[in-house]
C-alpha positions as MATLAB code, in Angstrom:
seq = 'XXXXXXXXXXXXXXXXXXXXXXXXXXXXXXXXXXXXXXXXXXXXXXXXXXXXXXXXXXXXXXXXXXXXXXXXXXXXXXXXXXXXXXXXXXXXXXXXXXXXXXXXXXXXXXXXXXXXXXXXXXXXXXXXXXXXXXXXXXXXXXXXXXXXXXXXXXXXXXXXXXXXXXXXXXXXXXXX';
ca = [
      85.334   34.833   23.680;
      85.496   35.124   27.494;
      82.217   35.454   29.304;
      82.167   36.805   32.780;
      79.318   35.725   34.966;
      78.700   37.364   38.130;
      77.193   35.147   40.911;
      74.109   36.578   42.517;
      74.781   38.492   45.607;
      72.259   39.616   48.298;
      72.022   42.224   50.916;
      72.752   40.907   54.438;
      70.675   42.072   57.465;
      71.733   40.672   60.735;
      69.740   40.333   63.841;
      71.781   39.499   67.029;
      69.973   37.410   69.703;
      73.088   36.034   71.422;
      72.456   37.666   74.851;
      69.109   36.025   75.145;
      70.013   32.823   73.515;
      73.005   32.319   75.823;
      70.881   32.526   78.702;
      68.071   30.341   77.310;
      69.147   27.641   74.757;
      65.446   27.301   73.657;
      65.087   30.959   72.795;
      63.742   32.021   69.416;
      63.613   34.905   67.021;
      60.365   36.771   67.648;
      58.234   39.178   65.676;
      59.282   41.741   68.278;
      63.006   41.166   67.174;
      61.996   41.901   63.639;
      60.094   45.004   64.592;
      62.878   46.348   66.670;
      65.309   45.811   63.728;
      63.026   47.657   61.360;
      62.598   50.507   63.810;
      66.324   51.014   63.964;
      67.178   50.229   60.307;
      63.982   50.621   58.120;
      62.490   47.934   56.018;
      64.344   45.148   54.423;
      65.545   45.806   50.855;
      65.060   43.143   48.080;
      67.034   40.848   47.836;
      67.887   40.250   51.573;
      69.169   37.205   53.398;
      68.306   37.579   57.079;
      71.131   36.279   59.281;
      70.328   35.366   62.940;
      73.220   35.369   65.224;
      72.748   33.378   68.262;
      76.323   33.016   69.333;
      76.266   29.225   69.000;
      78.835   29.157   66.196;
      81.533   29.298   69.020;
      80.403   25.882   70.191;
      80.873   24.100   66.930;
      83.741   22.026   68.133;
      81.763   20.810   71.169;
      78.937   18.702   69.745;
      77.078   18.363   73.124;
      76.919   22.097   73.648;
      76.279   22.948   69.877;
      73.394   20.560   69.712;
      72.412   21.077   73.375;
      72.547   17.653   74.709;
      74.758   15.701   76.933;
      74.137   12.140   75.688;
      74.107   11.121   72.108;
      70.979    8.988   72.600;
      68.178    8.843   75.209;
      66.541    5.765   76.515;
      62.815    5.553   75.777;
      61.545    3.764   78.976;
      58.153    3.007   77.570;
      59.323    0.876   74.540;
      62.894   -0.091   76.064;
      64.426    1.276   72.911;
      66.385    4.343   71.984;
      65.147    7.620   70.586;
      66.760   10.746   69.275;
      68.178   12.916   71.934;
      66.264   16.052   73.021;
      67.938   19.025   71.497;
      68.289   22.610   72.886;
      69.484   25.355   70.725;
      67.890   28.631   69.532;
      66.039   29.081   66.303;
      63.577   31.287   64.458;
      60.095   31.117   65.968;
      57.023   30.086   63.977;
      55.551   33.711   64.128;
      58.735   35.297   63.037;
      58.945   32.746   60.296;
      55.398   33.839   59.069;
      56.506   37.360   59.062;
      59.686   36.628   56.973;
      57.657   34.438   54.612;
      55.242   37.276   53.904;
      58.016   39.788   53.475;
      58.742   40.067   49.738;
      62.331   41.560   50.407;
      63.565   38.390   52.223;
      64.763   35.704   49.950;
      66.225   33.401   52.529;
      67.485   33.129   56.076;
      70.707   31.895   57.608;
      71.407   30.886   61.294;
      74.380   29.732   63.345;
      72.671   26.765   64.763;
      71.979   23.255   63.317;
      68.513   24.265   62.259;
      66.346   27.280   61.472;
      63.789   25.810   63.928;
      64.749   25.763   67.616;
      66.247   22.449   68.656;
      63.207   21.530   70.805;
      60.781   21.826   67.774;
      59.002   18.616   66.760;
      56.913   20.003   63.779;
      59.430   22.507   62.256;
      56.963   25.161   61.458;
      59.612   27.709   60.310;
      61.116   25.243   57.649;
      57.466   24.521   56.416;
      56.373   28.179   56.327;
      59.657   29.516   54.695;
      60.056   26.811   52.264;
      56.307   26.942   51.233;
      56.952   30.578   50.387;
      59.862   29.531   48.231;
      62.519   31.118   50.624;
      65.556   29.041   51.604;
      67.352   28.479   54.863;
      71.081   28.153   55.509;
      71.990   26.452   58.775;
      75.350   25.988   60.532;
      76.553   29.493   59.350;
      79.877   30.142   60.962;
      80.978   33.101   63.110;
      78.878   36.262   62.411;
      80.395   38.390   65.189;
      81.890   40.811   62.688;
      78.836   41.106   60.453;
      76.973   44.363   60.997;
      73.176   44.756   61.133;
      73.318   46.516   57.705;
      75.692   47.222   54.963;
      77.175   43.683   54.271;
      76.543   41.690   51.205;
      76.346   37.841   51.173;
      76.989   35.212   48.568;
      75.458   31.761   49.163;
      76.871   29.021   46.896;
      74.835   25.719   47.254;
      75.898   22.456   45.919;
      73.326   21.096   43.533;
      72.210   17.837   44.672;
      69.392   16.082   42.686;
      66.501   14.721   44.601;
      67.806   15.883   48.050;
      66.102   17.984   50.662;
      69.141   20.014   51.240;
      72.896   20.123   50.693;
      76.172   21.784   51.597;
      76.504   25.573   50.981;
      79.520   27.798   51.153;
      78.571   31.217   52.507;
      80.587   34.241   51.917;
      80.071   37.709   53.506;
      81.567   40.890   52.247;
      81.865   43.304   55.094;
      81.254   47.065   54.376;
];
């Protein structure tokens, strides 16, 4: 007996903030961006993964540009030690994260940066808010330049890792 199992696919909704994020590496997705998208396309339909395109995927091979730093470490002059570098890349703002957490149609988010929170975040409010609402985040998504605002479907295939806080994920998008 052959059993065919279809993996779960989701609707893909894309918000493009590349113009703003290329001018300001600390830019964030805002509630206004979500409201503008909804004015143009209507409400999100369950189950949707919201993709945020910042344009940073094109910097993947340039580590300093992708993470938004020039040096790998920074000197902490107060303790004469080293600390993590200050990072500058776009993300999903805390307020937008709350709107997404409250939207029952959204099951997860994806972004083409190293984190769903902006690089300069110290408290990671978007992680906390979305994960507390049982919504997932996919980071380092590749080039989304051909993904339309609506009409695409997405398949996210995470690798199951016991006890971890995250893991590798293969993301496939079917264009309309």
